[in-house]
C-alpha positions as CSV (number, residue, x, y, z in Angstrom):
1,M,97.8,63.1,-29.5
2,Y,95.5,60.6,-30.3
3,T,91.7,61.0,-29.7
4,L,88.8,58.8,-29.5
5,E,86.5,58.4,-31.9
6,S,83.7,56.1,-32.1
7,V,84.0,53.4,-34.6
8,N,80.8,52.9,-35.7
9,T,78.0,53.5,-33.3
10,R,75.3,52.0,-35.4
11,Y,76.0,47.4,-34.1
12,S,77.5,48.9,-30.7
13,G,75.7,47.2,-27.5
14,R,73.3,44.9,-30.3
15,V,73.1,41.2,-30.2
16,S,71.0,39.2,-32.1
17,F,68.8,37.2,-30.8
18,G,70.2,34.1,-33.3
19,L,73.5,34.9,-32.1
20,L,72.8,34.5,-28.5
21,T,71.1,31.5,-29.3
22,W,74.4,30.3,-30.8
23,I,76.5,31.3,-28.1
24,V,74.1,29.4,-25.4
25,A,73.9,26.2,-27.7
26,S,78.1,25.7,-28.3
27,A,78.1,26.6,-24.5
28,V,76.0,23.7,-23.6
29,I,77.8,21.2,-26.4
30,A,81.3,22.3,-24.6
31,A,79.6,21.8,-21.7
32,S,78.3,18.7,-22.4
33,A,81.1,17.4,-24.1
34,G,83.6,18.0,-21.2
35,V,80.9,16.3,-18.8
36,S,81.5,13.7,-21.0
37,Y,85.0,13.2,-21.7
38,A,85.2,13.6,-17.7
39,V,82.9,10.5,-17.7
40,L,84.4,8.5,-20.0
41,K,87.8,9.3,-18.7
42,S,86.4,7.8,-14.9
43,N,85.1,4.7,-16.9
44,Q,89.1,4.0,-18.5
45,V,90.7,4.5,-15.5
46,A,88.2,2.3,-13.5
47,E,89.0,-0.2,-16.2
48,R,92.4,0.0,-15.9
49,T,92.1,-0.8,-12.1
50,E,90.1,-3.7,-12.8
51,L,92.6,-5.1,-15.3
52,E,95.9,-4.5,-13.4
53,K,94.1,-6.4,-10.6
54,I,92.9,-9.4,-12.3
55,N,96.9,-9.2,-14.0
56,R,98.1,-9.3,-10.3
57,E,95.7,-12.3,-9.6
58,I,96.9,-13.7,-13.1
59,A,100.4,-13.5,-11.9
60,I,99.5,-14.8,-8.2
61,C,98.2,-18.0,-9.3
62,R,101.4,-18.3,-11.8
63,L,103.5,-18.1,-8.9
64,N,101.2,-21.1,-6.7
65,T,100.8,-22.9,-10.0
66,N,104.6,-22.6,-10.3
67,Q,105.2,-23.4,-6.4
68,Y,103.3,-26.6,-6.1
69,R,104.8,-27.5,-9.8
70,A,108.6,-27.2,-8.4
71,K,107.0,-28.9,-4.4
72,A,105.5,-32.0,-6.6
73,D,108.5,-32.7,-8.6
74,A,110.7,-32.8,-5.0
75,L,107.9,-34.9,-3.9
76,T,108.0,-37.5,-6.6
77,N,111.8,-37.4,-6.9
78,R,113.6,-40.8,-7.0
79,W,116.4,-39.8,-5.2
80,A,114.7,-37.8,-2.6
81,M,111.6,-40.4,-2.6
82,L,114.9,-42.9,-1.5
83,D,116.5,-40.5,0.4
84,R,113.0,-40.4,3.1
85,L,112.5,-44.1,3.0
86,N,116.2,-44.5,4.3
87,Q,115.7,-41.6,7.1
88,D,112.2,-43.0,7.9
89,G,113.9,-47.0,8.1
90,S,111.3,-48.0,5.0
91,S,111.9,-52.0,4.7
92,L,111.4,-50.7,0.8
93,R,113.9,-50.9,-2.0
94,D,114.7,-50.3,-5.1
95,I,114.3,-52.6,-7.9
96,T,117.1,-54.2,-9.5
97,H,117.2,-55.1,-13.2
98,D,116.9,-58.6,-12.7
99,Q,113.9,-58.8,-10.8
100,I,111.6,-56.9,-13.5
101,E,113.0,-59.4,-16.3
102,Q,112.0,-62.1,-14.1
103,A,108.8,-60.4,-13.7
104,R,108.4,-59.6,-17.3
105,S,109.0,-62.9,-18.7
106,T,106.7,-64.6,-15.9
107,R,104.5,-62.7,-16.9
108,D,104.8,-62.9,-20.6
109,T,104.2,-66.5,-19.5
110,A,101.0,-66.3,-18.1
111,A,99.5,-64.5,-21.1
112,I,101.0,-66.6,-23.1
113,S,99.0,-69.8,-20.8
114,A,96.4,-67.8,-20.4
115,T,95.6,-68.1,-24.5
116,A,96.4,-71.3,-24.6
117,S,93.8,-72.7,-22.1
118,R,91.1,-70.9,-23.6
């Protein structure tokens, strides 16, 4: 059978002031580290949320820009303009190549006569 013998009763129940100070100091350091970690993690989550919000707004702006570009391209398309003019019964028509050449030659003639008269 086993008997319970006291194991060196000389130091049992004694805690020195230095050891107690170290225990309290380490507890304070551990607690402050835990609080600091919680605060920093909270800030990190808040920043991540803010970045996600900004990225969402950037994506929306890019989408709006692409939609406006597509709308502008559709409005300035030559064939779409021609169809709209025809539907509205406008008297505006395409300019033929001969008209462009005639306008160029008239402009060049006017420029030459203007320089000659100086």
